[in-house]
N, CA, C and O atoms as a CHARMM CRD file, in Angstrom:
* protein
*
  232
    1    1 MET  N      2.81300  -3.61100  -7.12600 PROA 1      0.00000
    2    1 MET  CA     2.44700  -3.83700  -5.91500 PROA 1      0.00000
    3    1 MET  C      2.74500  -4.86300  -5.11000 PROA 1      0.00000
    4    1 MET  O      2.71300  -4.88200  -3.88000 PROA 1      0.00000
    5    2 ARG  N      3.16300  -6.08400  -6.17600 PROA 2      0.00000
    6    2 ARG  CA     3.82800  -7.34200  -5.12800 PROA 2      0.00000
    7    2 ARG  C      5.10500  -6.76600  -4.26900 PROA 2      0.00000
    8    2 ARG  O      5.22700  -7.06700  -3.08100 PROA 2      0.00000
    9    3 VAL  N      5.93700  -6.02000  -4.86200 PROA 3      0.00000
   10    3 VAL  CA     6.95000  -5.76100  -4.08100 PROA 3      0.00000
   11    3 VAL  C      6.75700  -4.86000  -3.14900 PROA 3      0.00000
   12    3 VAL  O      7.62700  -4.72700  -2.28800 PROA 3      0.00000
   13    4 ILE  N      5.55300  -4.03400  -3.12000 PROA 4      0.00000
   14    4 ILE  CA     5.41100  -3.28500  -1.92600 PROA 4      0.00000
   15    4 ILE  C      4.82700  -4.24200  -1.02800 PROA 4      0.00000
   16    4 ILE  O      5.09500  -4.12000   0.16700 PROA 4      0.00000
   17    5 ALA  N      3.84500  -5.45700  -1.51800 PROA 5      0.00000
   18    5 ALA  CA     3.07800  -6.30100  -0.52200 PROA 5      0.00000
   19    5 ALA  C      4.18700  -6.85600   0.24100 PROA 5      0.00000
   20    5 ALA  O      3.96000  -6.93200   1.44900 PROA 5      0.00000
   21    6 VAL  N      5.39300  -7.28500  -0.17300 PROA 6      0.00000
   22    6 VAL  CA     6.77300  -7.98200   0.59000 PROA 6      0.00000
   23    6 VAL  C      7.63800  -7.04800   1.31700 PROA 6      0.00000
   24    6 VAL  O      8.70100  -7.49100   1.75300 PROA 6      0.00000
   25    7 ALA  N      7.34900  -5.86900   1.50000 PROA 7      0.00000
   26    7 ALA  CA     8.26700  -4.51700   2.20600 PROA 7      0.00000
   27    7 ALA  C      8.03300  -4.55400   3.60100 PROA 7      0.00000
   28    7 ALA  O      6.92600  -4.85100   4.05000 PROA 7      0.00000
   29    8 ASP  N      9.45300  -4.14100   4.64800 PROA 8      0.00000
   30    8 ASP  CA     9.11300  -3.86500   6.04400 PROA 8      0.00000
   31    8 ASP  C      8.01500  -3.19300   6.30700 PROA 8      0.00000
   32    8 ASP  O      7.00900  -3.57400   6.90500 PROA 8      0.00000
   33    9 HSD  N      8.30300  -1.97700   5.73900 PROA 9      0.00000
   34    9 HSD  CA     7.70200  -0.56600   5.98500 PROA 9      0.00000
   35    9 HSD  C      6.88900   0.17600   4.53100 PROA 9      0.00000
   36    9 HSD  O      7.43600   0.25400   3.43100 PROA 9      0.00000
   37   10 VAL  N      5.93000   0.51700   4.74300 PROA 10     0.00000
   38   10 VAL  CA     5.33600   1.86100   3.45300 PROA 10     0.00000
   39   10 VAL  C      5.00600   2.83400   4.00900 PROA 10     0.00000
   40   10 VAL  O      4.81000   2.96600   5.21700 PROA 10     0.00000
   41   11 ILE  N      4.87100   3.94400   2.82500 PROA 11     0.00000
   42   11 ILE  CA     4.80900   5.42700   3.34400 PROA 11     0.00000
   43   11 ILE  C      3.63800   5.72700   2.18300 PROA 11     0.00000
   44   11 ILE  O      4.00300   5.47000   1.03600 PROA 11     0.00000
   45   12 ASP  N      2.71900   6.07200   2.28900 PROA 12     0.00000
   46   12 ASP  CA     1.51400   5.91100   1.28100 PROA 12     0.00000
   47   12 ASP  C      1.49500   7.66900   1.28900 PROA 12     0.00000
   48   12 ASP  O      1.38300   8.26300   2.36200 PROA 12     0.00000
   49   13 LEU  N      1.60400   8.34000   0.10900 PROA 13     0.00000
   50   13 LEU  CA     1.75700   9.75900  -0.02500 PROA 13     0.00000
   51   13 LEU  C      0.28500  10.22200  -0.74900 PROA 13     0.00000
   52   13 LEU  O     -0.37200   9.30700  -1.24500 PROA 13     0.00000
   53   14 GLU  N     -0.20900  11.48100  -0.82200 PROA 14     0.00000
   54   14 GLU  CA    -1.06400  11.72000  -1.60000 PROA 14     0.00000
   55   14 GLU  C     -0.66600  12.00800  -2.71100 PROA 14     0.00000
   56   14 GLU  O      0.40900  12.49700  -3.05700 PROA 14     0.00000
   57   15 PRO  N     -1.67000  11.66100  -3.37800 PROA 15     0.00000
   58   15 PRO  CA    -1.23800  12.07400  -5.26300 PROA 15     0.00000
   59   15 PRO  C     -1.69600  13.20600  -5.76700 PROA 15     0.00000
   60   15 PRO  O     -2.64600  13.62200  -5.10400 PROA 15     0.00000
   61   16 GLY  N     -1.40700  13.90100  -6.69600 PROA 16     0.00000
   62   16 GLY  CA    -1.54800  15.31500  -7.04000 PROA 16     0.00000
   63   16 GLY  C     -0.30200  16.17100  -7.37700 PROA 16     0.00000
   64   16 GLY  O      0.80200  15.63000  -7.42300 PROA 16     0.00000
   65   17 ALA  N     -0.41400  17.14300  -7.55100 PROA 17     0.00000
   66   17 ALA  CA     0.73400  18.24700  -7.54500 PROA 17     0.00000
   67   17 ALA  C      0.43200  19.72900  -7.14400 PROA 17     0.00000
   68   17 ALA  O     -0.72500  20.14600  -7.20500 PROA 17     0.00000
   69   18 GLY  N      1.35500  20.44100  -6.77800 PROA 18     0.00000
   70   18 GLY  CA     1.26600  21.54400  -6.34100 PROA 18     0.00000
   71   18 GLY  C      1.34300  21.35900  -5.00100 PROA 18     0.00000
   72   18 GLY  O      1.87100  20.33300  -4.57000 PROA 18     0.00000
   73   19 ASP  N      0.82200  22.33600  -4.13500 PROA 19     0.00000
   74   19 ASP  CA     0.43500  22.75000  -2.91600 PROA 19     0.00000
   75   19 ASP  C      0.11800  21.39000  -1.99700 PROA 19     0.00000
   76   19 ASP  O      0.75000  21.18100  -0.96100 PROA 19     0.00000
   77   20 ALA  N     -0.93200  20.48000  -2.48200 PROA 20     0.00000
   78   20 ALA  CA    -2.00500  19.63100  -2.01700 PROA 20     0.00000
   79   20 ALA  C     -1.05900  18.25900  -2.10500 PROA 20     0.00000
   80   20 ALA  O     -1.39900  17.20600  -1.56500 PROA 20     0.00000
   81   21 SER  N     -0.16300  18.37500  -2.65500 PROA 21     0.00000
   82   21 SER  CA     0.53500  17.05900  -2.70500 PROA 21     0.00000
   83   21 SER  C      1.53100  16.37800  -1.65600 PROA 21     0.00000
   84   21 SER  O      1.85600  17.20200  -0.80100 PROA 21     0.00000
   85   22 GLY  N      2.12300  15.09900  -1.45800 PROA 22     0.00000
   86   22 GLY  CA     3.26600  14.63400  -0.77100 PROA 22     0.00000
   87   22 GLY  C      2.70500  14.71700   0.55200 PROA 22     0.00000
   88   22 GLY  O      3.54400  14.63800   1.45000 PROA 22     0.00000
   89   23 THR  N      1.36600  14.87000   0.95100 PROA 23     0.00000
   90   23 THR  CA     1.06100  14.43900   2.17700 PROA 23     0.00000
   91   23 THR  C      1.24600  12.95300   2.94100 PROA 23     0.00000
   92   23 THR  O      0.95800  12.07100   2.13200 PROA 23     0.00000
   93   24 VAL  N      1.43700  12.68100   3.58000 PROA 24     0.00000
   94   24 VAL  CA     1.61500  11.49800   3.93600 PROA 24     0.00000
   95   24 VAL  C      0.04900  11.08900   4.50800 PROA 24     0.00000
   96   24 VAL  O     -0.65000  11.70600   5.31200 PROA 24     0.00000
   97   25 VAL  N     -0.20600   9.90800   3.83600 PROA 25     0.00000
   98   25 VAL  CA    -1.64800   9.30100   4.66100 PROA 25     0.00000
   99   25 VAL  C     -1.67100   8.36100   5.14900 PROA 25     0.00000
  100   25 VAL  O     -2.51200   8.24200   6.03900 PROA 25     0.00000
  101   26 ALA  N     -0.74800   7.15200   4.83600 PROA 26     0.00000
  102   26 ALA  CA    -0.62100   6.26100   5.74600 PROA 26     0.00000
  103   26 ALA  C      1.00100   5.72300   5.95300 PROA 26     0.00000
  104   26 ALA  O      1.91000   6.18500   5.26300 PROA 26     0.00000
  105   27 ALA  N      1.21400   4.72600   6.95800 PROA 27     0.00000
  106   27 ALA  CA     2.40500   4.75400   7.08500 PROA 27     0.00000
  107   27 ALA  C      2.64000   3.54900   8.10500 PROA 27     0.00000
  108   27 ALA  O      2.33600   3.66000   9.29300 PROA 27     0.00000
  109   28 GLY  N      3.16200   2.47000   7.60100 PROA 28     0.00000
  110   28 GLY  CA     3.51900   1.20700   8.79700 PROA 28     0.00000
  111   28 GLY  C      3.75400   0.00800   7.92200 PROA 28     0.00000
  112   28 GLY  O      4.46000   0.04700   6.91500 PROA 28     0.00000
  113   29 THR  N      3.01900  -1.23700   8.43100 PROA 29     0.00000
  114   29 THR  CA     3.48500  -2.64400   7.59100 PROA 29     0.00000
  115   29 THR  C      2.39600  -2.22000   6.40400 PROA 29     0.00000
  116   29 THR  O      1.48800  -1.38900   6.43200 PROA 29     0.00000
  117   30 PRO  N      2.88300  -3.19800   5.25700 PROA 30     0.00000
  118   30 PRO  CA     1.73700  -3.45400   4.31300 PROA 30     0.00000
  119   30 PRO  C      0.32300  -3.36800   4.68100 PROA 30     0.00000
  120   30 PRO  O     -0.43900  -2.48300   4.29500 PROA 30     0.00000
  121   31 ALA  N      0.01700  -4.35900   5.46300 PROA 31     0.00000
  122   31 ALA  CA    -1.31700  -5.12500   5.66700 PROA 31     0.00000
  123   31 ALA  C     -1.69000  -3.61000   6.64000 PROA 31     0.00000
  124   31 ALA  O     -2.89700  -3.36700   6.61300 PROA 31     0.00000
  125   32 HSD  N     -0.97300  -2.73300   7.35200 PROA 32     0.00000
  126   32 HSD  CA    -1.52400  -1.80500   7.93200 PROA 32     0.00000
  127   32 HSD  C     -1.93200  -0.69500   7.18900 PROA 32     0.00000
  128   32 HSD  O     -2.73500   0.08200   7.70700 PROA 32     0.00000
  129   33 VAL  N     -1.46400  -0.46800   5.92900 PROA 33     0.00000
  130   33 VAL  CA    -1.92300   0.66800   5.24800 PROA 33     0.00000
  131   33 VAL  C     -3.14600   0.15600   4.05000 PROA 33     0.00000
  132   33 VAL  O     -3.88600   0.82000   3.32400 PROA 33     0.00000
  133   34 ALA  N     -3.01200  -0.95400   4.18300 PROA 34     0.00000
  134   34 ALA  CA    -4.24200  -1.49200   3.41600 PROA 34     0.00000
  135   34 ALA  C     -5.42200  -1.67000   4.07700 PROA 34     0.00000
  136   34 ALA  O     -6.51800  -1.61900   3.51800 PROA 34     0.00000
  137   35 ASP  N     -5.24900  -1.88000   5.26900 PROA 35     0.00000
  138   35 ASP  CA    -6.26300  -2.02800   6.22900 PROA 35     0.00000
  139   35 ASP  C     -6.66200  -0.24300   6.63400 PROA 35     0.00000
  140   35 ASP  O     -7.78600   0.17200   6.91700 PROA 35     0.00000
  141   36 LYS  N     -5.66600   0.40400   6.57200 PROA 36     0.00000
  142   36 LYS  CA    -6.34800   1.59200   6.84300 PROA 36     0.00000
  143   36 LYS  C     -7.13300   2.07400   6.07600 PROA 36     0.00000
  144   36 LYS  O     -8.02200   2.80200   6.52000 PROA 36     0.00000
  145   37 GLY  N     -7.00400   1.74500   4.38400 PROA 37     0.00000
  146   37 GLY  CA    -8.07900   2.12900   3.36000 PROA 37     0.00000
  147   37 GLY  C     -8.09800   3.43600   2.91000 PROA 37     0.00000
  148   37 GLY  O     -9.06800   3.88500   2.29900 PROA 37     0.00000
  149   38 VAL  N     -7.25000   3.99200   3.12300 PROA 38     0.00000
  150   38 VAL  CA    -6.91500   5.68700   2.70100 PROA 38     0.00000
  151   38 VAL  C     -5.95700   5.92800   1.92300 PROA 38     0.00000
  152   38 VAL  O     -4.97200   5.26400   2.24600 PROA 38     0.00000
  153   39 GLY  N     -5.75500   6.70700   0.86300 PROA 39     0.00000
  154   39 GLY  CA    -5.04100   6.82800  -0.16400 PROA 39     0.00000
  155   39 GLY  C     -5.15900   6.01400  -1.75200 PROA 39     0.00000
  156   39 GLY  O     -5.94100   5.07300  -1.89300 PROA 39     0.00000
  157   40 ALA  N     -4.61400   6.32100  -2.46200 PROA 40     0.00000
  158   40 ALA  CA    -4.81800   5.64700  -3.80100 PROA 40     0.00000
  159   40 ALA  C     -4.05200   3.99500  -4.03100 PROA 40     0.00000
  160   40 ALA  O     -4.16700   3.28200  -5.02900 PROA 40     0.00000
  161   41 SER  N     -3.39500   3.74700  -2.97300 PROA 41     0.00000
  162   41 SER  CA    -2.76800   2.70100  -2.81500 PROA 41     0.00000
  163   41 SER  C     -3.32200   1.43400  -2.12700 PROA 41     0.00000
  164   41 SER  O     -3.28500   0.28500  -2.56700 PROA 41     0.00000
  165   42 ALA  N     -3.85100   1.87800  -0.93800 PROA 42     0.00000
  166   42 ALA  CA    -4.65300   1.21700  -0.42700 PROA 42     0.00000
  167   42 ALA  C     -5.50800  -0.31700  -1.26600 PROA 42     0.00000
  168   42 ALA  O     -5.15600  -1.44900  -0.93400 PROA 42     0.00000
  169   43 GLY  N     -6.30900  -0.15600  -2.04100 PROA 43     0.00000
  170   43 GLY  CA    -6.87200  -0.84300  -2.89800 PROA 43     0.00000
  171   43 GLY  C     -6.51700  -1.82100  -3.21500 PROA 43     0.00000
  172   43 GLY  O     -7.11900  -2.83400  -2.85800 PROA 43     0.00000
  173   44 TYR  N     -5.11000  -1.89400  -4.21300 PROA 44     0.00000
  174   44 TYR  CA    -4.50400  -2.34800  -4.80100 PROA 44     0.00000
  175   44 TYR  C     -3.51900  -2.87700  -3.74000 PROA 44     0.00000
  176   44 TYR  O     -3.20200  -4.05800  -3.60200 PROA 44     0.00000
  177   45 LEU  N     -3.14400  -1.98200  -3.11500 PROA 45     0.00000
  178   45 LEU  CA    -1.99500  -3.26400  -2.05700 PROA 45     0.00000
  179   45 LEU  C     -2.85600  -4.05900  -1.33300 PROA 45     0.00000
  180   45 LEU  O     -2.29700  -5.11000  -1.02000 PROA 45     0.00000
  181   46 THR  N     -4.29700  -3.95900  -0.83500 PROA 46     0.00000
  182   46 THR  CA    -4.98700  -5.08100  -0.80600 PROA 46     0.00000
  183   46 THR  C     -4.99500  -6.29500  -1.31200 PROA 46     0.00000
  184   46 THR  O     -4.53900  -7.30900  -0.78400 PROA 46     0.00000
  185   47 VAL  N     -5.61500  -6.17700  -2.54300 PROA 47     0.00000
  186   47 VAL  CA    -5.52700  -7.50700  -3.66300 PROA 47     0.00000
  187   47 VAL  C     -4.33000  -7.74000  -3.70700 PROA 47     0.00000
  188   47 VAL  O     -4.19300  -8.93400  -3.44200 PROA 47     0.00000
  189   48 ALA  N     -3.02300  -7.10200  -3.96000 PROA 48     0.00000
  190   48 ALA  CA    -1.82800  -7.62200  -3.83400 PROA 48     0.00000
  191   48 ALA  C     -1.12600  -8.30200  -2.49900 PROA 48     0.00000
  192   48 ALA  O     -0.22200  -9.13600  -2.44500 PROA 48     0.00000
  193   49 LEU  N     -1.67800  -7.81400  -1.70900 PROA 49     0.00000
  194   49 LEU  CA    -1.49700  -8.87500  -0.13800 PROA 49     0.00000
  195   49 LEU  C     -2.33000 -10.07300  -0.19100 PROA 49     0.00000
  196   49 LEU  O     -1.82700 -11.15400   0.11400 PROA 49     0.00000
  197   50 GLN  N     -3.54400  -9.99300  -0.54300 PROA 50     0.00000
  198   50 GLN  CA    -4.55100 -11.23200  -0.79000 PROA 50     0.00000
  199   50 GLN  C     -3.87400 -12.58700  -2.00800 PROA 50     0.00000
  200   50 GLN  O     -4.18500 -13.77800  -1.99400 PROA 50     0.00000
  201   51 ALA  N     -3.03800 -11.99000  -2.82700 PROA 51     0.00000
  202   51 ALA  CA    -2.65200 -12.61600  -4.15700 PROA 51     0.00000
  203   51 ALA  C     -1.42600 -13.17600  -3.00000 PROA 51     0.00000
  204   51 ALA  O     -1.29100 -14.39600  -2.91200 PROA 51     0.00000
  205   52 ALA  N     -0.69000 -12.42300  -2.26800 PROA 52     0.00000
  206   52 ALA  CA     0.76000 -13.07000  -1.85200 PROA 52     0.00000
  207   52 ALA  C      0.32600 -14.20900  -1.13100 PROA 52     0.00000
  208   52 ALA  O      1.02600 -15.22100  -1.17400 PROA 52     0.00000
  209   53 THR  N     -1.19900 -14.19000  -0.17900 PROA 53     0.00000
  210   53 THR  CA    -1.09700 -15.11300   0.55700 PROA 53     0.00000
  211   53 THR  C     -1.87500 -16.45900  -0.29200 PROA 53     0.00000
  212   53 THR  O     -1.84100 -17.66600  -0.05600 PROA 53     0.00000
  213   54 THR  N     -2.48900 -15.76700  -1.23600 PROA 54     0.00000
  214   54 THR  CA    -2.72000 -17.48700  -1.81300 PROA 54     0.00000
  215   54 THR  C     -1.93400 -17.77400  -3.02500 PROA 54     0.00000
  216   54 THR  O     -2.54300 -18.56200  -3.74800 PROA 54     0.00000
  217   55 ALA  N     -1.06000 -17.49500  -3.39100 PROA 55     0.00000
  218   55 ALA  CA    -0.22700 -17.99300  -4.12000 PROA 55     0.00000
  219   55 ALA  C      0.36200 -19.18900  -3.83000 PROA 55     0.00000
  220   55 ALA  O      0.31200 -19.54300  -2.65200 PROA 55     0.00000
  221   56 THR  N      0.98000 -19.98800  -4.72100 PROA 56     0.00000
  222   56 THR  CA     1.35100 -21.61100  -4.41700 PROA 56     0.00000
  223   56 THR  C      3.06700 -21.53000  -5.11700 PROA 56     0.00000
  224   56 THR  O      3.39500 -21.30600  -6.28200 PROA 56     0.00000
  225   57 PRO  N      3.97000 -21.81800  -3.85900 PROA 57     0.00000
  226   57 PRO  CA     5.15600 -21.64900  -5.04500 PROA 57     0.00000
  227   57 PRO  C      5.35900 -23.13100  -5.96900 PROA 57     0.00000
  228   57 PRO  O      5.07200 -24.31000  -5.76500 PROA 57     0.00000
  229   58 SER  N      6.00400 -22.37700  -7.07100 PROA 58     0.00000
  230   58 SER  CA     6.16000 -23.54800  -7.76900 PROA 58     0.00000
  231   58 SER  C      7.85200 -23.96200  -7.80400 PROA 58     0.00000
  232   58 SER  O      8.22600 -24.98200  -8.38200 PROA 58     0.00000
């Protein structure tokens, strides 16, 4: 998620298998996808974005 949090564009696909999988549930900047709050990645992406903004360079 740290890599996805700094990406220019994210496409979040619905998980699963078969005909119900692969539906785009969110697309846009990492912040937009996290703010939308849908899809399996949104919560994890929110945490990664928060960590990226609070991290101090070493």
